[in-house]
C-alpha positions in Angstrom: 26.0 101.2 129.4 27.2 100.1 125.9 25.1 97.0 124.9 26.3 94.9 122.0 23.9 92.4 120.5 25.9 89.5 119.2 25.1 86.9 116.6 24.7 83.5 118.3 24.9 84.9 121.9 22.4 85.6 124.5 22.8 88.9 126.3 22.0 89.7 129.9 22.7 92.7 132.0 22.1 93.4 135.7 18.4 93.6 135.0 18.1 90.3 133.3 17.4 89.0 129.9 17.8 91.5 127.0 17.9 89.7 123.7 18.4 86.2 122.3 19.6 85.0 118.9 18.8 81.6 117.5 21.5 79.0 118.1 22.5 76.1 115.7 20.9 72.7 116.2 22.4 70.9 119.2 24.2 67.6 118.5 23.1 66.0 121.8 19.5 64.9 121.7 19.3 64.2 125.5 20.6 67.5 126.6 18.3 70.5 126.0 19.9 73.7 124.9 19.1 76.5 127.3 18.5 78.8 124.4 15.6 76.6 123.4 14.2 76.8 126.9 14.4 80.5 126.9 12.6 80.7 123.6 9.7 78.7 125.1 9.2 81.2 127.9 9.8 81.3 131.6 12.3 78.9 133.1 13.2 77.8 136.6 16.9 77.5 137.4 19.2 77.5 140.3 22.7 78.9 140.5 25.1 77.0 142.8 28.5 77.9 144.2 31.0 75.0 144.4 31.6 73.9 148.0 35.0 75.0 149.4 35.9 71.5 150.7 35.5 67.9 149.3 34.0 67.2 152.8 31.1 69.4 151.8 30.3 67.5 148.6 27.7 65.1 150.2 25.8 68.1 151.6 26.1 69.9 148.3 24.6 67.0 146.4 21.9 66.6 149.0 20.9 70.2 148.3 20.9 69.5 144.6 18.7 66.5 145.2 16.2 68.7 147.2 16.2 71.3 144.4 15.4 68.7 141.8 12.0 68.2 143.5 11.1 71.6 142.1 11.9 70.4 138.6 14.4 73.1 137.4 14.9 73.5 133.7 18.7 73.9 134.3 21.3 74.4 137.0 24.1 76.9 136.8 27.4 76.3 138.5 29.6 79.4 139.3 33.3 80.0 139.5 34.9 81.3 142.7 36.3 84.8 142.8 39.2 85.0 140.4 38.3 81.6 139.0 39.5 79.9 142.1 37.0 77.0 141.9 37.0 76.5 138.1 38.1 72.8 138.3 35.2 72.2 140.7 32.8 74.0 138.4 33.7 71.6 135.6 33.4 68.5 137.8 30.1 69.6 139.3 28.4 70.6 136.0 29.3 67.2 134.6 28.2 65.4 137.7 24.9 67.2 138.2 23.9 66.8 134.5 24.8 63.1 134.6 23.4 62.1 137.9 20.2 64.3 137.9 19.6 64.3 134.1 19.2 68.1 134.1 21.0 70.5 131.7 23.8 72.5 133.4 25.2 75.9 132.6 29.0 76.1 133.1 30.4 79.5 133.9 33.6 80.8 132.2 35.2 84.1 133.0 37.7 86.3 131.2 39.7 86.9 134.3 42.4 84.3 134.6 41.6 82.7 131.3 43.3 82.5 127.9 42.3 80.9 124.6 44.2 77.6 125.1 42.5 77.2 128.5 39.1 77.9 127.1 39.7 75.5 124.1 40.7 72.7 126.6 37.7 73.4 128.7 35.3 73.3 125.8 36.8 70.1 124.6 36.3 68.5 128.0 32.8 69.9 128.2 31.8 68.5 124.8 33.3 65.1 125.7 31.0 65.0 128.7 27.8 66.4 127.1 27.9 69.9 128.7 27.0 72.3 125.9 25.7 75.4 127.8 28.1 78.2 128.8 27.7 81.5 130.6 30.4 83.9 129.6 31.3 86.6 132.1 34.2 89.0 132.5 34.5 88.1 136.1 35.7 90.2 139.0 38.9 92.0 138.6 41.5 90.9 141.1 41.4 93.3 144.1 45.1 93.8 144.0 45.0 94.8 140.3 42.9 97.9 139.9 44.2 98.3 136.3 43.6 94.6 135.4 44.6 93.6 131.9 43.7 90.2 130.3 46.3 87.5 130.0 48.2 87.4 126.7 45.9 85.6 124.3 43.0 86.3 126.7 39.8 88.2 126.7 39.0 91.7 128.0 35.2 91.5 127.6 32.6 88.7 128.0 31.4 89.3 124.4 34.9 88.4 123.2 34.9 85.2 125.2 31.4 84.4 123.9 32.4 85.0 120.3 35.4 82.7 120.7 33.2 80.0 122.3 30.8 80.1 119.3 33.7 80.0 116.8 35.2 77.0 118.5 32.0 75.1 119.3 29.1 76.4 117.1 26.7 73.9 118.6 27.2 75.2 122.1 24.8 77.7 123.7 26.6 80.7 125.0 24.8 83.0 127.3 26.5 86.4 127.9 26.2 88.3 131.1 27.7 91.7 131.1 27.8 94.9 133.1 30.7 96.2 131.0 29.9 95.0 127.4 
C-alpha cells in the first residue's frame, strides 16, 4: 500500500492510526480538536450510522444518550453508501455536538462530492461549530467498476483532506485510506 504522510492531516489505514501532524490552533474554545485528543493518548469514541427514517430519530438519540454515560471523547457520524445520508450526517453531527456537548467527527467522501459541495459543507460546519472531519474516498458505486471522480472532484482521500485544510486551516482533518 502506498502511504502518504501529509502536512496537517492525520493518516489512518485499516490497522488504525499511523501518524499525526500538528494542527493549527482551533478558533472555538468550547470544542476540542480531535487532533489534540489523539496527542494526549487513548481516546474513546463511537461511530454512528444515521437512521434510515425520521421515525427512528428518537431511538437514535436515546442510544446517543446511553453512550454518553461512558463519557466518549468524540462521536463520529458516517455517510451512507454512496453518500446517501450525507444531509443526515450534517444534521446529526451538529445536533449531537450541541445537545450532548461532545465533539463530533463529520465524514466526507470523495465519491459523489465536488469542490463546491465540500466548500458549502465546510461553511455550514464552521457556522455550527463542527470543526472535525474524516476524509475518505468512499465506496465506489457497484454499477461503476471504473469509477471516476466528478468534474472538480477528488479521486483520493488525501486530495480531499488537502482541500479541506486549504479552505479551513483551523479544522482538524483525519484521513482514512486503504487506497492512498
